[in-house]
Biotite code that builds the C-alpha atoms (Angstrom):
import biotite.structure as struc

atoms = struc.array([
    struc.Atom([-155.874, 22.879, 82.885], chain_id="A", res_id=1, res_name="MET", atom_name="CA", element="C"),
    struc.Atom([-155.397, 19.150, 82.349], chain_id="A", res_id=2, res_name="THR", atom_name="CA", element="C"),
    struc.Atom([-156.624, 19.292, 78.767], chain_id="A", res_id=3, res_name="ASN", atom_name="CA", element="C"),
    struc.Atom([-153.910, 21.875, 77.995], chain_id="A", res_id=4, res_name="LEU", atom_name="CA", element="C"),
    struc.Atom([-151.185, 19.369, 78.875], chain_id="A", res_id=5, res_name="VAL", atom_name="CA", element="C"),
    struc.Atom([-150.135, 17.170, 75.953], chain_id="A", res_id=6, res_name="THR", atom_name="CA", element="C"),
    struc.Atom([-147.218, 14.940, 75.099], chain_id="A", res_id=7, res_name="THR", atom_name="CA", element="C"),
    struc.Atom([-144.331, 16.600, 73.294], chain_id="A", res_id=8, res_name="LEU", atom_name="CA", element="C"),
    struc.Atom([-144.681, 17.112, 69.558], chain_id="A", res_id=9, res_name="MET", atom_name="CA", element="C"),
    struc.Atom([-141.663, 16.468, 67.330], chain_id="A", res_id=10, res_name="THR", atom_name="CA", element="C"),
    struc.Atom([-140.764, 20.139, 66.758], chain_id="A", res_id=11, res_name="ASP", atom_name="CA", element="C"),
    struc.Atom([-140.921, 20.869, 70.481], chain_id="A", res_id=12, res_name="THR", atom_name="CA", element="C"),
    struc.Atom([-138.836, 17.766, 71.210], chain_id="A", res_id=13, res_name="GLU", atom_name="CA", element="C"),
    struc.Atom([-136.145, 19.147, 68.937], chain_id="A", res_id=14, res_name="ASN", atom_name="CA", element="C"),
    struc.Atom([-136.169, 22.488, 70.756], chain_id="A", res_id=15, res_name="ILE", atom_name="CA", element="C"),
    struc.Atom([-135.859, 20.776, 74.131], chain_id="A", res_id=16, res_name="VAL", atom_name="CA", element="C"),
    struc.Atom([-133.144, 18.407, 72.930], chain_id="A", res_id=17, res_name="SER", atom_name="CA", element="C"),
    struc.Atom([-131.040, 21.237, 71.495], chain_id="A", res_id=18, res_name="LYS", atom_name="CA", element="C"),
    struc.Atom([-131.390, 23.362, 74.628], chain_id="A", res_id=19, res_name="HIS", atom_name="CA", element="C"),
    struc.Atom([-130.527, 20.512, 76.997], chain_id="A", res_id=20, res_name="LEU", atom_name="CA", element="C"),
    struc.Atom([-127.442, 19.610, 74.981], chain_id="A", res_id=21, res_name="LYS", atom_name="CA", element="C"),
    struc.Atom([-126.272, 23.218, 74.989], chain_id="A", res_id=22, res_name="ASN", atom_name="CA", element="C"),
    struc.Atom([-127.035, 23.753, 78.664], chain_id="A", res_id=23, res_name="PHE", atom_name="CA", element="C"),
    struc.Atom([-125.547, 20.626, 80.209], chain_id="A", res_id=24, res_name="ALA", atom_name="CA", element="C"),
    struc.Atom([-123.969, 18.550, 77.417], chain_id="A", res_id=25, res_name="GLN", atom_name="CA", element="C"),
    struc.Atom([-126.574, 15.835, 77.855], chain_id="A", res_id=26, res_name="LEU", atom_name="CA", element="C"),
    struc.Atom([-126.177, 13.029, 75.325], chain_id="A", res_id=27, res_name="ASN", atom_name="CA", element="C"),
    struc.Atom([-128.874, 11.413, 73.182], chain_id="A", res_id=28, res_name="ASP", atom_name="CA", element="C"),
    struc.Atom([-129.478, 8.589, 75.696], chain_id="A", res_id=29, res_name="LYS", atom_name="CA", element="C"),
    struc.Atom([-129.823, 11.041, 78.593], chain_id="A", res_id=30, res_name="ASP", atom_name="CA", element="C"),
    struc.Atom([-132.426, 12.978, 76.649], chain_id="A", res_id=31, res_name="ILE", atom_name="CA", element="C"),
    struc.Atom([-134.187, 9.873, 75.357], chain_id="A", res_id=32, res_name="SER", atom_name="CA", element="C"),
    struc.Atom([-134.492, 8.488, 78.888], chain_id="A", res_id=33, res_name="ASP", atom_name="CA", element="C"),
    struc.Atom([-136.132, 11.746, 80.003], chain_id="A", res_id=34, res_name="SER", atom_name="CA", element="C"),
    struc.Atom([-138.516, 12.019, 77.058], chain_id="A", res_id=35, res_name="LYS", atom_name="CA", element="C"),
    struc.Atom([-141.571, 10.565, 78.783], chain_id="A", res_id=36, res_name="THR", atom_name="CA", element="C"),
    struc.Atom([-141.167, 12.967, 81.715], chain_id="A", res_id=37, res_name="PHE", atom_name="CA", element="C"),
    struc.Atom([-141.406, 16.181, 79.692], chain_id="A", res_id=38, res_name="TRP", atom_name="CA", element="C"),
    struc.Atom([-144.865, 17.539, 78.942], chain_id="A", res_id=39, res_name="LYS", atom_name="CA", element="C"),
    struc.Atom([-146.045, 20.476, 76.866], chain_id="A", res_id=40, res_name="SER", atom_name="CA", element="C"),
    struc.Atom([-148.446, 23.158, 78.025], chain_id="A", res_id=41, res_name="ARG", atom_name="CA", element="C"),
    struc.Atom([-149.937, 26.270, 76.453], chain_id="A", res_id=42, res_name="ARG", atom_name="CA", element="C"),
    struc.Atom([-150.607, 29.106, 78.868], chain_id="A", res_id=43, res_name="ILE", atom_name="CA", element="C"),
    struc.Atom([-152.799, 32.047, 77.920], chain_id="A", res_id=44, res_name="ARG", atom_name="CA", element="C"),
    struc.Atom([-151.788, 35.615, 78.664], chain_id="A", res_id=45, res_name="LYS", atom_name="CA", element="C"),
    struc.Atom([-152.654, 36.395, 82.285], chain_id="A", res_id=46, res_name="GLY", atom_name="CA", element="C"),
    struc.Atom([-152.711, 32.753, 83.392], chain_id="A", res_id=47, res_name="ASP", atom_name="CA", element="C"),
    struc.Atom([-150.246, 31.259, 85.836], chain_id="A", res_id=48, res_name="PHE", atom_name="CA", element="C"),
    struc.Atom([-147.515, 28.663, 85.758], chain_id="A", res_id=49, res_name="LEU", atom_name="CA", element="C"),
    struc.Atom([-147.449, 28.758, 89.563], chain_id="A", res_id=50, res_name="ASN", atom_name="CA", element="C"),
    struc.Atom([-149.374, 30.599, 92.271], chain_id="A", res_id=51, res_name="MET", atom_name="CA", element="C"),
    struc.Atom([-148.300, 32.415, 95.410], chain_id="A", res_id=52, res_name="GLN", atom_name="CA", element="C"),
    struc.Atom([-148.558, 30.209, 98.541], chain_id="A", res_id=53, res_name="SER", atom_name="CA", element="C"),
    struc.Atom([-148.406, 27.000, 96.481], chain_id="A", res_id=54, res_name="MET", atom_name="CA", element="C"),
    struc.Atom([-145.435, 24.637, 96.224], chain_id="A", res_id=55, res_name="VAL", atom_name="CA", element="C"),
    struc.Atom([-143.752, 24.998, 92.821], chain_id="A", res_id=56, res_name="CYS", atom_name="CA", element="C"),
    struc.Atom([-143.781, 21.459, 91.437], chain_id="A", res_id=57, res_name="ASN", atom_name="CA", element="C"),
    struc.Atom([-142.530, 21.976, 87.877], chain_id="A", res_id=58, res_name="ASP", atom_name="CA", element="C"),
    struc.Atom([-139.421, 23.211, 86.116], chain_id="A", res_id=59, res_name="LEU", atom_name="CA", element="C"),
    struc.Atom([-140.397, 24.760, 82.779], chain_id="A", res_id=60, res_name="ALA", atom_name="CA", element="C"),
    struc.Atom([-138.464, 25.634, 79.640], chain_id="A", res_id=61, res_name="LEU", atom_name="CA", element="C"),
    struc.Atom([-140.056, 28.484, 77.705], chain_id="A", res_id=62, res_name="ILE", atom_name="CA", element="C"),
    struc.Atom([-140.627, 27.585, 74.062], chain_id="A", res_id=63, res_name="VAL", atom_name="CA", element="C"),
    struc.Atom([-142.653, 30.703, 73.280], chain_id="A", res_id=64, res_name="LYS", atom_name="CA", element="C"),
    struc.Atom([-143.646, 33.738, 75.324], chain_id="A", res_id=65, res_name="GLY", atom_name="CA", element="C"),
    struc.Atom([-142.534, 35.721, 78.320], chain_id="A", res_id=66, res_name="ILE", atom_name="CA", element="C"),
    struc.Atom([-143.236, 35.353, 82.047], chain_id="A", res_id=67, res_name="PHE", atom_name="CA", element="C"),
    struc.Atom([-142.910, 37.588, 85.059], chain_id="A", res_id=68, res_name="ARG", atom_name="CA", element="C"),
    struc.Atom([-142.217, 36.400, 88.600], chain_id="A", res_id=69, res_name="ILE", atom_name="CA", element="C"),
    struc.Atom([-143.781, 38.769, 91.091], chain_id="A", res_id=70, res_name="TYR", atom_name="CA", element="C"),
    struc.Atom([-144.836, 39.142, 94.703], chain_id="A", res_id=71, res_name="TYR", atom_name="CA", element="C"),
    struc.Atom([-148.343, 40.366, 95.477], chain_id="A", res_id=72, res_name="HIS", atom_name="CA", element="C"),
    struc.Atom([-148.545, 42.198, 98.798], chain_id="A", res_id=73, res_name="ASP", atom_name="CA", element="C"),
    struc.Atom([-151.935, 41.250, 100.305], chain_id="A", res_id=74, res_name="PRO", atom_name="CA", element="C"),
    struc.Atom([-151.969, 44.338, 102.531], chain_id="A", res_id=75, res_name="GLU", atom_name="CA", element="C"),
    struc.Atom([-151.119, 47.037, 99.978], chain_id="A", res_id=76, res_name="THR", atom_name="CA", element="C"),
    struc.Atom([-152.443, 45.145, 96.912], chain_id="A", res_id=77, res_name="GLU", atom_name="CA", element="C"),
    struc.Atom([-149.205, 46.134, 95.150], chain_id="A", res_id=78, res_name="VAL", atom_name="CA", element="C"),
    struc.Atom([-147.387, 43.780, 92.766], chain_id="A", res_id=79, res_name="ASP", atom_name="CA", element="C"),
    struc.Atom([-143.584, 43.819, 92.800], chain_id="A", res_id=80, res_name="LYS", atom_name="CA", element="C"),
    struc.Atom([-141.876, 42.338, 89.751], chain_id="A", res_id=81, res_name="ASN", atom_name="CA", element="C"),
    struc.Atom([-138.694, 40.400, 90.489], chain_id="A", res_id=82, res_name="LEU", atom_name="CA", element="C"),
    struc.Atom([-137.733, 38.647, 87.258], chain_id="A", res_id=83, res_name="PHE", atom_name="CA", element="C"),
    struc.Atom([-138.682, 38.315, 83.602], chain_id="A", res_id=84, res_name="PHE", atom_name="CA", element="C"),
    struc.Atom([-138.003, 35.108, 81.670], chain_id="A", res_id=85, res_name="PHE", atom_name="CA", element="C"),
    struc.Atom([-138.486, 34.514, 77.941], chain_id="A", res_id=86, res_name="SER", atom_name="CA", element="C"),
    struc.Atom([-137.735, 32.032, 75.158], chain_id="A", res_id=87, res_name="GLU", atom_name="CA", element="C"),
    struc.Atom([-135.038, 29.395, 75.769], chain_id="A", res_id=88, res_name="ASN", atom_name="CA", element="C"),
    struc.Atom([-134.863, 30.117, 79.487], chain_id="A", res_id=89, res_name="GLN", atom_name="CA", element="C"),
    struc.Atom([-135.853, 27.879, 82.374], chain_id="A", res_id=90, res_name="PHE", atom_name="CA", element="C"),
    struc.Atom([-138.490, 29.395, 84.646], chain_id="A", res_id=91, res_name="VAL", atom_name="CA", element="C"),
    struc.Atom([-139.289, 28.169, 88.151], chain_id="A", res_id=92, res_name="VAL", atom_name="CA", element="C"),
    struc.Atom([-139.631, 29.430, 91.695], chain_id="A", res_id=93, res_name="SER", atom_name="CA", element="C"),
    struc.Atom([-136.381, 27.672, 92.517], chain_id="A", res_id=94, res_name="PHE", atom_name="CA", element="C"),
    struc.Atom([-136.410, 27.926, 96.313], chain_id="A", res_id=95, res_name="LYS", atom_name="CA", element="C"),
    struc.Atom([-139.917, 26.480, 96.511], chain_id="A", res_id=96, res_name="SER", atom_name="CA", element="C"),
    struc.Atom([-139.025, 23.824, 93.933], chain_id="A", res_id=97, res_name="PHE", atom_name="CA", element="C"),
    struc.Atom([-136.046, 22.469, 95.894], chain_id="A", res_id=98, res_name="VAL", atom_name="CA", element="C"),
    struc.Atom([-137.307, 22.967, 99.468], chain_id="A", res_id=99, res_name="THR", atom_name="CA", element="C"),
    struc.Atom([-140.896, 21.829, 98.772], chain_id="A", res_id=100, res_name="ARG", atom_name="CA", element="C"),
    struc.Atom([-142.187, 24.822, 100.728], chain_id="A", res_id=101, res_name="ASN", atom_name="CA", element="C"),
    struc.Atom([-144.950, 27.150, 99.505], chain_id="A", res_id=102, res_name="PRO", atom_name="CA", element="C"),
    struc.Atom([-143.845, 29.757, 96.993], chain_id="A", res_id=103, res_name="CYS", atom_name="CA", element="C"),
    struc.Atom([-143.763, 33.490, 97.779], chain_id="A", res_id=104, res_name="TRP", atom_name="CA", element="C"),
    struc.Atom([-144.430, 34.416, 94.166], chain_id="A", res_id=105, res_name="TYR", atom_name="CA", element="C"),
    struc.Atom([-146.713, 34.185, 91.174], chain_id="A", res_id=106, res_name="TYR", atom_name="CA", element="C"),
    struc.Atom([-145.352, 33.126, 87.785], chain_id="A", res_id=107, res_name="ILE", atom_name="CA", element="C"),
    struc.Atom([-147.611, 34.746, 85.166], chain_id="A", res_id=108, res_name="GLU", atom_name="CA", element="C"),
    struc.Atom([-147.628, 34.579, 81.375], chain_id="A", res_id=109, res_name="ALA", atom_name="CA", element="C"),
    struc.Atom([-147.295, 38.067, 79.863], chain_id="A", res_id=110, res_name="MET", atom_name="CA", element="C"),
    struc.Atom([-148.211, 36.735, 76.419], chain_id="A", res_id=111, res_name="GLU", atom_name="CA", element="C"),
    struc.Atom([-149.893, 33.627, 75.069], chain_id="A", res_id=112, res_name="ASP", atom_name="CA", element="C"),
    struc.Atom([-147.083, 31.197, 75.791], chain_id="A", res_id=113, res_name="SER", atom_name="CA", element="C"),
    struc.Atom([-145.904, 27.624, 75.443], chain_id="A", res_id=114, res_name="GLU", atom_name="CA", element="C"),
    struc.Atom([-143.633, 25.732, 77.805], chain_id="A", res_id=115, res_name="VAL", atom_name="CA", element="C"),
    struc.Atom([-142.338, 22.228, 78.271], chain_id="A", res_id=116, res_name="VAL", atom_name="CA", element="C"),
    struc.Atom([-142.029, 21.121, 81.872], chain_id="A", res_id=117, res_name="PHE", atom_name="CA", element="C"),
    struc.Atom([-140.812, 18.330, 84.110], chain_id="A", res_id=118, res_name="ILE", atom_name="CA", element="C"),
    struc.Atom([-141.970, 17.594, 87.641], chain_id="A", res_id=119, res_name="SER", atom_name="CA", element="C"),
    struc.Atom([-139.781, 17.716, 90.732], chain_id="A", res_id=120, res_name="TYR", atom_name="CA", element="C"),
    struc.Atom([-140.154, 13.975, 91.346], chain_id="A", res_id=121, res_name="SER", atom_name="CA", element="C"),
    struc.Atom([-139.313, 13.000, 87.771], chain_id="A", res_id=122, res_name="ASN", atom_name="CA", element="C"),
    struc.Atom([-136.320, 15.322, 87.629], chain_id="A", res_id=123, res_name="LEU", atom_name="CA", element="C"),
    struc.Atom([-134.963, 13.891, 90.878], chain_id="A", res_id=124, res_name="ASN", atom_name="CA", element="C"),
    struc.Atom([-135.355, 10.355, 89.576], chain_id="A", res_id=125, res_name="SER", atom_name="CA", element="C"),
    struc.Atom([-133.124, 11.377, 86.655], chain_id="A", res_id=126, res_name="LEU", atom_name="CA", element="C"),
    struc.Atom([-130.596, 12.867, 89.084], chain_id="A", res_id=127, res_name="TYR", atom_name="CA", element="C"),
    struc.Atom([-130.444, 9.538, 90.918], chain_id="A", res_id=128, res_name="ALA", atom_name="CA", element="C"),
    struc.Atom([-129.943, 7.373, 87.852], chain_id="A", res_id=129, res_name="THR", atom_name="CA", element="C"),
    struc.Atom([-127.948, 9.503, 85.384], chain_id="A", res_id=130, res_name="HIS", atom_name="CA", element="C"),
    struc.Atom([-124.637, 11.179, 86.095], chain_id="A", res_id=131, res_name="LEU", atom_name="CA", element="C"),
    struc.Atom([-125.176, 13.787, 83.387], chain_id="A", res_id=132, res_name="ASN", atom_name="CA", element="C"),
    struc.Atom([-128.590, 14.684, 84.769], chain_id="A", res_id=133, res_name="TRP", atom_name="CA", element="C"),
    struc.Atom([-127.016, 15.173, 88.197], chain_id="A", res_id=134, res_name="ALA", atom_name="CA", element="C"),
    struc.Atom([-124.648, 17.616, 86.475], chain_id="A", res_id=135, res_name="LYS", atom_name="CA", element="C"),
    struc.Atom([-127.676, 19.317, 84.936], chain_id="A", res_id=136, res_name="PHE", atom_name="CA", element="C"),
    struc.Atom([-129.077, 19.812, 88.444], chain_id="A", res_id=137, res_name="GLY", atom_name="CA", element="C"),
    struc.Atom([-125.858, 21.417, 89.634], chain_id="A", res_id=138, res_name="ARG", atom_name="CA", element="C"),
    struc.Atom([-125.717, 23.753, 86.655], chain_id="A", res_id=139, res_name="LEU", atom_name="CA", element="C"),
    struc.Atom([-129.363, 24.669, 87.135], chain_id="A", res_id=140, res_name="LEU", atom_name="CA", element="C"),
    struc.Atom([-128.758, 25.537, 90.791], chain_id="A", res_id=141, res_name="ALA", atom_name="CA", element="C"),
    struc.Atom([-125.708, 27.608, 89.868], chain_id="A", res_id=142, res_name="GLU", atom_name="CA", element="C"),
    struc.Atom([-127.669, 29.488, 87.221], chain_id="A", res_id=143, res_name="GLN", atom_name="CA", element="C"),
    struc.Atom([-130.533, 30.428, 89.520], chain_id="A", res_id=144, res_name="PHE", atom_name="CA", element="C"),
    struc.Atom([-128.151, 31.371, 92.321], chain_id="A", res_id=145, res_name="PHE", atom_name="CA", element="C"),
    struc.Atom([-126.328, 33.653, 89.893], chain_id="A", res_id=146, res_name="SER", atom_name="CA", element="C"),
    struc.Atom([-129.606, 35.207, 88.695], chain_id="A", res_id=147, res_name="ILE", atom_name="CA", element="C"),
    struc.Atom([-130.771, 35.863, 92.259], chain_id="A", res_id=148, res_name="ALA", atom_name="CA", element="C"),
    struc.Atom([-127.435, 37.304, 93.407], chain_id="A", res_id=149, res_name="GLN", atom_name="CA", element="C"),
    struc.Atom([-127.132, 39.511, 90.327], chain_id="A", res_id=150, res_name="SER", atom_name="CA", element="C"),
    struc.Atom([-130.600, 40.881, 90.980], chain_id="A", res_id=151, res_name="ARG", atom_name="CA", element="C"),
    struc.Atom([-129.660, 41.708, 94.581], chain_id="A", res_id=152, res_name="THR", atom_name="CA", element="C"),
    struc.Atom([-126.452, 43.405, 93.463], chain_id="A", res_id=153, res_name="GLU", atom_name="CA", element="C"),
    struc.Atom([-128.380, 45.541, 90.976], chain_id="A", res_id=154, res_name="GLU", atom_name="CA", element="C"),
    struc.Atom([-130.288, 47.179, 93.814], chain_id="A", res_id=155, res_name="PHE", atom_name="CA", element="C"),
    struc.Atom([-127.125, 47.692, 95.890], chain_id="A", res_id=156, res_name="ILE", atom_name="CA", element="C"),
    struc.Atom([-124.660, 48.909, 93.264], chain_id="A", res_id=157, res_name="PHE", atom_name="CA", element="C"),
    struc.Atom([-126.586, 50.027, 90.172], chain_id="A", res_id=158, res_name="TYR", atom_name="CA", element="C"),
    struc.Atom([-128.391, 53.254, 89.413], chain_id="A", res_id=159, res_name="THR", atom_name="CA", element="C"),
    struc.Atom([-131.913, 53.065, 87.984], chain_id="A", res_id=160, res_name="HIS", atom_name="CA", element="C"),
    struc.Atom([-130.527, 53.825, 84.533], chain_id="A", res_id=161, res_name="GLU", atom_name="CA", element="C"),
    struc.Atom([-127.899, 51.089, 84.816], chain_id="A", res_id=162, res_name="GLN", atom_name="CA", element="C"),
    struc.Atom([-130.589, 48.572, 85.831], chain_id="A", res_id=163, res_name="ARG", atom_name="CA", element="C"),
    struc.Atom([-132.633, 49.609, 82.817], chain_id="A", res_id=164, res_name="TYR", atom_name="CA", element="C"),
    struc.Atom([-129.695, 49.255, 80.416], chain_id="A", res_id=165, res_name="LEU", atom_name="CA", element="C"),
    struc.Atom([-128.785, 45.858, 81.889], chain_id="A", res_id=166, res_name="LYS", atom_name="CA", element="C"),
    struc.Atom([-132.336, 44.634, 81.315], chain_id="A", res_id=167, res_name="LEU", atom_name="CA", element="C"),
    struc.Atom([-132.278, 45.818, 77.700], chain_id="A", res_id=168, res_name="LEU", atom_name="CA", element="C"),
    struc.Atom([-128.891, 44.215, 77.122], chain_id="A", res_id=169, res_name="ASN", atom_name="CA", element="C"),
    struc.Atom([-129.954, 40.860, 78.553], chain_id="A", res_id=170, res_name="GLU", atom_name="CA", element="C"),
    struc.Atom([-133.448, 40.798, 77.029], chain_id="A", res_id=171, res_name="GLN", atom_name="CA", element="C"),
    struc.Atom([-133.495, 42.872, 73.816], chain_id="A", res_id=172, res_name="PRO", atom_name="CA", element="C"),
    struc.Atom([-136.939, 43.888, 72.607], chain_id="A", res_id=173, res_name="GLY", atom_name="CA", element="C"),
    struc.Atom([-138.523, 43.475, 76.025], chain_id="A", res_id=174, res_name="ILE", atom_name="CA", element="C"),
    struc.Atom([-140.038, 46.970, 75.950], chain_id="A", res_id=175, res_name="LEU", atom_name="CA", element="C"),
    struc.Atom([-142.125, 46.009, 72.934], chain_id="A", res_id=176, res_name="GLU", atom_name="CA", element="C"),
    struc.Atom([-143.521, 43.021, 74.827], chain_id="A", res_id=177, res_name="ARG", atom_name="CA", element="C"),
    struc.Atom([-144.129, 44.310, 78.361], chain_id="A", res_id=178, res_name="ILE", atom_name="CA", element="C"),
    struc.Atom([-146.117, 47.386, 79.482], chain_id="A", res_id=179, res_name="PRO", atom_name="CA", element="C"),
    struc.Atom([-143.986, 50.197, 80.891], chain_id="A", res_id=180, res_name="ALA", atom_name="CA", element="C"),
    struc.Atom([-145.524, 49.946, 84.365], chain_id="A", res_id=181, res_name="TYR", atom_name="CA", element="C"),
    struc.Atom([-144.198, 46.387, 84.670], chain_id="A", res_id=182, res_name="HIS", atom_name="CA", element="C"),
    struc.Atom([-140.719, 47.608, 83.724], chain_id="A", res_id=183, res_name="ILE", atom_name="CA", element="C"),
    struc.Atom([-141.017, 50.378, 86.334], chain_id="A", res_id=184, res_name="SER", atom_name="CA", element="C"),
    struc.Atom([-141.967, 47.859, 89.011], chain_id="A", res_id=185, res_name="SER", atom_name="CA", element="C"),
    struc.Atom([-138.998, 45.679, 88.055], chain_id="A", res_id=186, res_name="TYR", atom_name="CA", element="C"),
    struc.Atom([-136.631, 48.646, 88.301], chain_id="A", res_id=187, res_name="LEU", atom_name="CA", element="C"),
    struc.Atom([-138.125, 49.838, 91.579], chain_id="A", res_id=188, res_name="GLY", atom_name="CA", element="C"),
    struc.Atom([-139.189, 53.230, 90.207], chain_id="A", res_id=189, res_name="ILE", atom_name="CA", element="C"),
    struc.Atom([-142.319, 55.107, 89.132], chain_id="A", res_id=190, res_name="LYS", atom_name="CA", element="C"),
    struc.Atom([-143.454, 55.475, 85.511], chain_id="A", res_id=191, res_name="ASN", atom_name="CA", element="C"),
    struc.Atom([-142.384, 59.157, 85.189], chain_id="A", res_id=192, res_name="PRO", atom_name="CA", element="C"),
    struc.Atom([-138.862, 58.187, 86.257], chain_id="A", res_id=193, res_name="SER", atom_name="CA", element="C"),
    struc.Atom([-138.756, 55.488, 83.589], chain_id="A", res_id=194, res_name="LEU", atom_name="CA", element="C"),
    struc.Atom([-139.828, 58.025, 80.960], chain_id="A", res_id=195, res_name="SER", atom_name="CA", element="C"),
    struc.Atom([-137.026, 60.360, 82.012], chain_id="A", res_id=196, res_name="ARG", atom_name="CA", element="C"),
    struc.Atom([-134.482, 57.541, 81.837], chain_id="A", res_id=197, res_name="ILE", atom_name="CA", element="C"),
    struc.Atom([-135.625, 56.601, 78.340], chain_id="A", res_id=198, res_name="ARG", atom_name="CA", element="C"),
    struc.Atom([-135.451, 60.223, 77.160], chain_id="A", res_id=199, res_name="ARG", atom_name="CA", element="C"),
    struc.Atom([-131.989, 60.646, 78.656], chain_id="A", res_id=200, res_name="ARG", atom_name="CA", element="C"),
    struc.Atom([-130.726, 57.526, 76.875], chain_id="A", res_id=201, res_name="ILE", atom_name="CA", element="C"),
    struc.Atom([-132.235, 58.654, 73.582], chain_id="A", res_id=202, res_name="GLU", atom_name="CA", element="C"),
    struc.Atom([-130.629, 62.064, 73.944], chain_id="A", res_id=203, res_name="ASN", atom_name="CA", element="C"),
    struc.Atom([-127.235, 60.440, 74.515], chain_id="A", res_id=204, res_name="LYS", atom_name="CA", element="C"),
    struc.Atom([-127.645, 58.499, 71.272], chain_id="A", res_id=205, res_name="LYS", atom_name="CA", element="C"),
    struc.Atom([-128.289, 61.680, 69.312], chain_id="A", res_id=206, res_name="THR", atom_name="CA", element="C"),
])
């Protein structure tokens, strides 16, 4: 794994810089001061950014690819998909990252992927020394709280079809990148139900 971690290349630096400026209005000095902390990593399809029962030590920004966060039930051997994250999104097991407790979930690459990441300790050193990075931390926490609460509300208030449409609206093209059984797990339904939903939506279009 170590030999997959390299320093940032110029094109990747530009991607990170643009995203950080858009996300938290970080200035050039803020980004320059963080430059040595960010590392680049390529992750093959089926490999993991973080493992269940391990502390999540890194916050990653997805440059290329798509990841699923899922829980593997050791008794039933069933995987339950919770979230999908793709390009220009941060991916992390946030609760584990901030509490330093073991993670409940796996974070798996669904495609050959590339991320840039920063460690918990390095990010916190930026929080302590840069006001704008402290703001970044607040915005990051707000974003992941919103993602988690929205996901909970989907299962309380939304029908299966509404969950499906919300996923397509937020992540267009995801069906071409993820097998249907992963979508079914995310929606909390079986594959035949997903097929019926897709047919019903197509019929409405025509």
